[in-house]
Every structure is written in structure tokens, then in C-alpha cells.
C-alpha positions as CSV (number, residue, x, y, z in Angstrom):
1,M,-2.1,-20.3,-7.6
2,L,-3.0,-16.6,-7.2
3,T,-3.8,-15.4,-3.7
4,I,-4.9,-12.0,-2.4
5,R,-3.6,-10.9,0.9
6,P,-2.0,-8.0,2.8
7,L,1.3,-6.7,1.4
8,N,4.3,-8.3,3.1
9,P,6.8,-5.6,4.2
10,S,9.6,-7.7,2.8
11,D,8.1,-7.0,-0.6
12,Y,8.3,-3.2,-0.4
13,Q,11.3,-3.0,-2.6
14,E,9.6,-5.0,-5.3
15,A,6.6,-2.7,-5.0
16,I,8.9,0.3,-5.5
17,Q,10.2,-1.3,-8.7
18,F,6.6,-1.8,-9.9
19,A,6.1,2.0,-9.4
20,I,9.3,2.9,-11.2
21,E,8.5,0.7,-14.2
22,G,4.7,1.3,-14.3
23,L,5.0,5.0,-14.1
24,Q,7.9,5.1,-16.5
25,F,10.2,7.2,-14.4
26,D,13.0,6.4,-16.9
27,Q,11.3,8.9,-19.3
28,Y,11.8,11.7,-16.8
29,L,14.9,10.7,-14.8
30,T,18.0,9.4,-16.6
31,N,20.0,8.8,-13.4
32,R,19.3,5.3,-12.0
33,W,20.0,6.5,-8.4
34,A,17.5,9.3,-8.8
35,R,14.8,6.9,-10.1
36,Q,15.3,4.7,-7.1
37,I,15.1,7.6,-4.6
38,Y,12.0,9.0,-6.3
39,G,10.4,5.6,-6.6
40,R,10.9,5.0,-2.9
41,Y,9.5,8.4,-2.0
42,F,6.5,7.9,-4.3
43,F,5.7,4.4,-2.8
44,Y,6.0,5.5,0.8
45,E,4.0,8.7,0.2
46,E,1.1,6.6,-1.3
47,L,1.4,3.9,1.3
48,N,1.1,6.4,4.1
49,Q,-2.1,7.7,2.6
50,A,-3.7,4.3,1.8
51,T,-6.5,2.9,3.9
52,Q,-6.6,-0.4,2.0
53,V,-3.4,-2.2,0.9
54,I,-4.1,-5.4,-1.1
55,A,-1.5,-7.5,-2.8
56,A,-1.7,-10.3,-5.3
57,Y,0.8,-13.2,-5.0
58,H,1.5,-16.1,-7.4
59,N,2.8,-18.6,-4.9
60,T,5.2,-16.4,-3.0
61,Q,5.9,-13.9,-5.9
62,L,4.3,-10.4,-5.7
63,V,2.5,-9.9,-9.0
64,G,0.2,-7.0,-8.2
65,L,-0.7,-4.3,-5.7
66,L,-3.6,-2.0,-5.0
67,L,-3.3,1.0,-2.7
68,A,-6.6,2.7,-2.1
69,R,-7.7,5.7,0.0
70,I,-11.3,5.5,1.3
71,N,-12.7,8.6,2.9
72,G,-13.5,8.1,6.6
73,E,-11.0,5.2,7.1
74,K,-7.7,5.5,8.9
75,P,-4.5,4.9,7.0
76,V,-3.1,1.4,7.6
77,H,0.6,2.4,7.6
78,Q,2.4,4.9,9.8
79,S,5.4,6.8,8.5
80,R,8.7,6.0,10.1
């Protein structure tokens, strides 16, 4: 069953992997460590700007993520 709900912080690493694969960082960075660092930076940069964070789960598995920024709304995540 597919459910839509807020992103669970324990799934951040999986979301980072989505970014690395979906944006094809391997075409630009051959070093695996560098891809991980850049993927982490990219994810947290986008998360810090997002005013809406919506995740799709199949049972307990994260299968999709939407980060949106809507003018006039406050970001939902604060940088650490």
C-alpha cells in the first residue's frame, strides 16, 4: 500500500541516495566519497529551503520524495 506522509528523518540517507542516482552525480564525480559528500550537501541545501516536504512510502520503504518551496511559507527544516 502506498502512503503519503512527512519524511521520516531516519530516511534521510536513502533520500540522499535518490539525489545521487537521480541527478547522475556519477557522470561528474568518479570518486565515490566525493559523490556521497556532494549528495549530502545537495540534499540538506534543498531540505533547508523547502517549505513542503512530502514522502511516498510503500509499506515502510521510501519510494519517492517531493521538496517544494512556496513563496510566503517558512521552511520546515532548520539547519544544524
